[in-house]
TISE-955737 format. One record per residue (C-alpha): x, y, z; residue number from 0. Coordinates in pm, whole numbers, plus 50000, padded with zeros to 5 digits. Example, Ala and Ser with C-alpha at 12.3 -4.5 7.8 and 13.67 -1.06 7.14 Angstrom:
! residues 2
+-------+-------+-------+-----+
:    px :    py :    pz :   n :
+-------+-------+-------+-----+
: 51230 : 49550 : 50780 :   0 :
: 51367 : 49894 : 50714 :   1 :
+-------+-------+-------+-----+
! end
This chain:
! residues 88
+-------+-------+-------+-----+
:    px :    py :    pz :   n :
+-------+-------+-------+-----+
: 31883 : 52525 : 82188 :   0 :
: 31811 : 52776 : 81910 :   1 :
: 31912 : 52697 : 81555 :   2 :
: 32097 : 52968 : 81369 :   3 :
: 32039 : 52978 : 80995 :   4 :
: 32342 : 53091 : 80804 :   5 :
: 32269 : 53330 : 80519 :   6 :
: 32497 : 53309 : 80220 :   7 :
: 32511 : 53597 : 79975 :   8 :
: 32615 : 53578 : 79613 :   9 :
: 32723 : 53882 : 79413 :  10 :
: 32681 : 53890 : 79036 :  11 :
: 32694 : 54194 : 78812 :  12 :
: 32655 : 54419 : 79113 :  13 :
: 32355 : 54225 : 79243 :  14 :
: 32365 : 54048 : 79578 :  15 :
: 32135 : 53747 : 79615 :  16 :
: 32084 : 53519 : 79912 :  17 :
: 32087 : 53145 : 79857 :  18 :
: 31718 : 53147 : 79955 :  19 :
: 31644 : 53390 : 79669 :  20 :
: 31839 : 53176 : 79423 :  21 :
: 31630 : 52876 : 79534 :  22 :
: 31320 : 53091 : 79468 :  23 :
: 31446 : 53169 : 79114 :  24 :
: 31505 : 52799 : 79050 :  25 :
: 31150 : 52719 : 79163 :  26 :
: 31000 : 53001 : 78953 :  27 :
: 31208 : 52925 : 78641 :  28 :
: 31260 : 52547 : 78629 :  29 :
: 31413 : 52379 : 78325 :  30 :
: 31170 : 52387 : 78034 :  31 :
: 30995 : 52712 : 78132 :  32 :
: 30913 : 52921 : 77825 :  33 :
: 31000 : 53291 : 77844 :  34 :
: 30958 : 53594 : 77618 :  35 :
: 31211 : 53875 : 77612 :  36 :
: 31096 : 54234 : 77652 :  37 :
: 31437 : 54405 : 77679 :  38 :
: 31799 : 54336 : 77765 :  39 :
: 32013 : 54547 : 77997 :  40 :
: 32310 : 54497 : 77762 :  41 :
: 32227 : 54677 : 77434 :  42 :
: 32525 : 54511 : 77260 :  43 :
: 32330 : 54185 : 77228 :  44 :
: 32165 : 54295 : 76902 :  45 :
: 32092 : 53935 : 76799 :  46 :
: 31804 : 53927 : 77046 :  47 :
: 31509 : 54160 : 77026 :  48 :
: 31186 : 54224 : 77209 :  49 :
: 30941 : 53940 : 77148 :  50 :
: 31205 : 53667 : 77108 :  51 :
: 31111 : 53345 : 77287 :  52 :
: 31321 : 53077 : 77450 :  53 :
: 31336 : 52786 : 77692 :  54 :
: 31504 : 52799 : 78034 :  55 :
: 31791 : 52551 : 78070 :  56 :
: 31888 : 52622 : 78432 :  57 :
: 31952 : 52887 : 78697 :  58 :
: 32317 : 52895 : 78805 :  59 :
: 32462 : 52945 : 79154 :  60 :
: 32474 : 53321 : 79096 :  61 :
: 32108 : 53352 : 78996 :  62 :
: 32164 : 53394 : 78622 :  63 :
: 31882 : 53233 : 78422 :  64 :
: 32026 : 53051 : 78120 :  65 :
: 31797 : 53033 : 77817 :  66 :
: 31817 : 52858 : 77480 :  67 :
: 31651 : 53109 : 77248 :  68 :
: 31442 : 52989 : 76954 :  69 :
: 31664 : 53193 : 76719 :  70 :
: 31959 : 52963 : 76805 :  71 :
: 32138 : 53176 : 77065 :  72 :
: 32210 : 53062 : 77421 :  73 :
: 32219 : 53359 : 77656 :  74 :
: 32158 : 53404 : 78027 :  75 :
: 31921 : 53661 : 78174 :  76 :
: 31992 : 53866 : 78483 :  77 :
: 31686 : 53895 : 78704 :  78 :
: 31590 : 54262 : 78764 :  79 :
: 31823 : 54390 : 78487 :  80 :
: 31675 : 54211 : 78187 :  81 :
: 31298 : 54229 : 78135 :  82 :
: 31121 : 53905 : 78042 :  83 :
: 30809 : 53710 : 78126 :  84 :
: 30689 : 53352 : 78149 :  85 :
: 30467 : 53242 : 77859 :  86 :
: 30245 : 52941 : 77783 :  87 :
+-------+-------+-------+-----+
! end
């Protein structure tokens, strides 16, 4: 008997992610991962600028990567909209 894998999609800010992709994000950005911001999709977040660094807290069920920034702000990143990289 063949096993059918059910694919679940999550939509967030116009993005649609499968649960498998969200698992991939959680593996790539586990808690404690250090990241550096290059640019934000939302220009209204003037408190953060290119070069700011932070530490990943978690990836939520929608694929948003929550970061505690060294400047004291907690703000989530949206994969493919915001530009950032892993450091250290």
